[in-house]
C-alpha positions, -999 to 999 in steps of 0.1 A, spaced: -281 -105 -349 -268 -140 -342 -288 -153 -372 -272 -126 -394 -238 -137 -382 -246 -173 -389 -258 -164 -424 -226 -144 -431 -205 -172 -417 -223 -198 -439 -219 -177 -470 -182 -171 -463 -177 -209 -458 -195 -217 -491 -174 -191 -509 -142 -205 -495 -153 -240 -504 -160 -229 -540 -126 -213 -541 -108 -245 -532 -132 -270 -548 -111 -274 -579 -110 -306 -600 -103 -342 -593 -85 -363 -619 -73 -399 -621 -36 -403 -630 -24 -436 -644 8 -454 -635 23 -489 -631 26 -495 -669 -6 -500 -689 -27 -479 -665 -26 -508 -640 -29 -483 -611 -48 -450 -609 -46 -424 -582 -70 -396 -577 -54 -362 -575 -69 -328 -568 -62 -295 -584 -74 -264 -564 -91 -235 -580 -59 -214 -572 -37 -239 -591 -61 -240 -620 -62 -202 -620 -24 -202 -624 -27 -226 -654 -55 -204 -669 -33 -173 -666 -3 -191 -682 -24 -203 -711 -42 -170 -716 -8 -153 -719 -4 -169 -754 -11 -147 -784 -15 -175 -810 -16 -212 -815 22 -216 -814 24 -196 -782 -4 -217 -767 15 -249 -775 46 -235 -757 26 -225 -727 7 -257 -727 39 -277 -725 48 -259 -693 12 -261 -680 12 -299 -684 46 -302 -666 32 -281 -638 0 -302 -635 21 -334 -635 43 -319 -608 13 -311 -586 0 -346 -592 34 -359 -581 30 -341 -548 0 -363 -542 10 -396 -557 40 -418 -565 42 -405 -601 67 -380 -586 92 -409 -592 86 -411 -629 115 -405 -652 115 -399 -690 113 -431 -710 109 -466 -696 143 -474 -682 155 -446 -658 128 -454 -633 127 -492 -636 111 -508 -605 101 -476 -587 65 -470 -576 47 -445 -598 66 -452 -630 47 -445 -661 49 -459 -696 35 -443 -728 0 -457 -721 -1 -441 -687 12 -408 -701 -11 -407 -731 -41 -415 -710 -33 -391 -682 -22 -363 -706 -54 -367 -726 -74 -364 -693 -55 -333 -684 -61 -318 -718 -98 -326 -716 -100 -309 -682 -83 -277 -697 -106 -278 -728 -137 -283 -706 -127 -252 -686 -122 -231 -718 -85 -228 -713 -76 -239 -748 -83 -212 -773 -65 -223 -804 -66 -261 -800 -90 -290 -793 -82 -324 -779 -79 -352 -804 -78 -389 -801 -45 -404 -787 -22 -416 -815 1 -446 -819 33 -450 -838 56 -479 -846 90 -466 -858 108 -499 -864 101 -536 -859 124 -537 -829 105 -511 -810 71 -516 -793 43 -492 -804 44 -458 -787 14 -437 -778 8 -400 -773 -20 -375 -765 -29 -353 -794 -42 -317 -799 -54 -302 -831 -56 -266 -842 -89 -248 -844 -99 -225 -872 -111 -223 -907 -79 -234 -923 -62 -268 -925 -63 -286 -892 -28 -293 -879 -23 -322 -854 4 -322 -827 16 -350 -804 17 -340 -767 41 -364 -753 50 -362 -716 66 -397 -716 99 -382 -729 105 -361 -697 108 -365 -660 78 -357 -638 71 -320 -636 91 -310 -667 74 -294 -697 58 -319 -721 72 -324 -756 48 -310 -783 57 -315 -819 39 -320 -852 21 -354 -852 35 -363 -886 71 -358 -873 63 -377 -841 49 -406 -861 82 -408 -880 101 -411 -847 108 -375 -837 113 -366 -801 141 -367 -775 162 -398 -773 154 -414 -740 
């Protein structure tokens, strides 16, 4: 009887551990990914993201939900690291710990997208290679994560740029060709 209770207890503990195991991910900050903090997402949190993304009915809907999902994931990461201080662009958060430039954002967003893709949460997109743009000679190059549509038709690429927004806000997702020409919020 005691042995049965111990077995039941061990099985319950193993199940509870599996339910909270989740995923660990490195988030970059400090400009140029000079610092990285490990953050953890629980299975419950990832389940919320799955439900959000699976509410999409098509590729356009998935991009809309993905923007919110990424903001949510960044917000949860900010609860565990200094990236909570990050503001859109490079000047509103000057000198604060956890500030992020486009290298930090494109690297971290690509990692987040790869996590979602590996879990099967992206149904209409795949993760592409990060992209770079230079709009004018006076601006430094800018980088962004990229997703591409799946399917038999022409592949469409989209910039997924969380650099434009404050930590925890939905990412900006727009056609890569437009982004390369300078499209996006003015920060």
